[in-house]
N, C-alpha and C positions, 0 to 999 in steps of 0.2 A: 523491191524486186523488179527486175525488168526482163522482158522477153526480147531477144534479138536474134539475128541470123547467126547460124553456126559458122565458125571459122576453123580452119584446119588445126590451128593451135589449141582448140578446145578438145581435140580428140582424146588425149590421155585421160582427161576427167570424164568425158562422155563414155569412154571404154570402161572406166572404173565403175561408174553408175550403172552401166549395162550389166557388168559382172555382179553387182549387188542384186539387181533384179533376177538374174539367172540363179544366184545362190538361194533365193527364196523358194525355188522350186515351183512357183506359181506364176511366172511371167512369160516363159517361152520354152519351147522344146530344146532350144540351143543350150549346150552344156558349157560352152566357153565363149567369151566375148570375141567377136570378130576382130581381126587385125585391120589396120587402116585400109589396105588395098581392097580387101573383101567388103568391108563396111562401105567404103566410098563407091564401089561398083553397085552395091545392093540398093542404096537409097537414091531417090531422085535428087538432082542437084538443087532444084528450085524450092523445095519445101523441107528445109532442115533448120531447126531453131533450138535455142537453149534458153533456160531461165537462169538468170544471174542475180546473186545477192551479195552485195558488198564486194563486187569484183570476182566472185567465185561462182562457177557453174554448178547449179544444184539440180538440174534436170534437163532433159532434152526430148525432142520429138522430131520425127521424120516420116516421110512417106516413101513407099516402094510401089512400083508398078505391079499390078496383078497379072498382067499379060503383055506380051510384046505385040499383040494384034492391034491394029489401028482402032478397030471398033471399041476396044476397051481402054483407049488412051485417056479417058476421063475418069477412070476407076483406079483408086489407089488404096493401099493398106497402111494403117496407122501403126507406128511404133512409138511408145511413150514410156519414159522411165524417169523416176524422181529419186534422188539420193535418199537412202534410208533415214538419214538424220532429218530430212525436211519433208518426209511423207506426212500426209494428213493435214497439210497447212494451206491447201488450195493451189499449190504449184501445178499439179497435174491438170486441174481444170483450166487454169490460165494458159498453159502450154497448148492444150487441145483446142481451146477457143481460138488462139492465134493461128494454129495450124489449119483450122477450118478456113479462116480468112485468107490465108496465103494460098490454100488449095483452090479456092474459088477465083482468086486473081490469076491462077494458072489454068483456069478452065476445067478443073476437075469437078465432076458432078456427083460422084458417089465415093464416099469413104467407107471402108469396111475395117472391122477389127475382129480378130479371133482371140478370145479371152478364156482362160481357164475358169470354169464356173466357181472355183474356190476363191478367185481373186475379186472379192466383192468391192474393194476400193476402186479397181479399174472399171468394173461394171458401172459403179455409181458415177464416176467421172464421165464416162461415155453417155450414160443416160441424161445427165445434166446438160450435155452438149447436143441433145436431140438425136442421139443414136437410138435405134430400135432393136430389140432382141428379135432375131429371125428364127433362131432355133439352135438346137444342140447337134453338133456333128459328133456322133458317138465313136469312141475308140479311134480317134483320128490318128494318133501316133503313140508310140511307146516311149516312156521316159523311165529310166532306171528299172526296166523290166516290167513296168506297169502300163496298161493302156490308159490313155487320158482322153477325156472329152474336151471339146472346144465349143464355147458359146459364140455363135456368129452374130455380130452386130453390124448395123449399117446406118449411114446417114446420107440422105439425098439432099443436095443443095437446094436452097430456096431461091437461088439466084441463077445458077447455071442449069440449062436443060429444062426449064419450066415452060 
């Protein structure tokens, strides 16, 4: 497996993997994978990566800005998805580790993640990459008519802003 920069030609597979995550009901409030234009506008250009195995994309990670205000320019939110066929094999950990490296190269000092508390695999991946649990945001949003909580996690760079 190798981790490399995202290419636009990866998008159909990235979108499919994104939809797999959505279909679990424990990855995002999003109900349908974004189309290219929306996805492209949402994520930072500089921190988009994929995991590839034998020439096939099996996971992806990207960062989005948490605010347009300059003071928060070094704070970004993590999105991380692994193909259901390849989950539990270390792909998510490697993607997040590389995303952290890339984020620090771009001057990002804080990464945050909002994770459904039921998504233990995602929580573990973040904890193994030095994220800390900050707390639960109760009833943050409704999904299929039910209120859902979000575990807020954060990682401060040991390189940027120290």
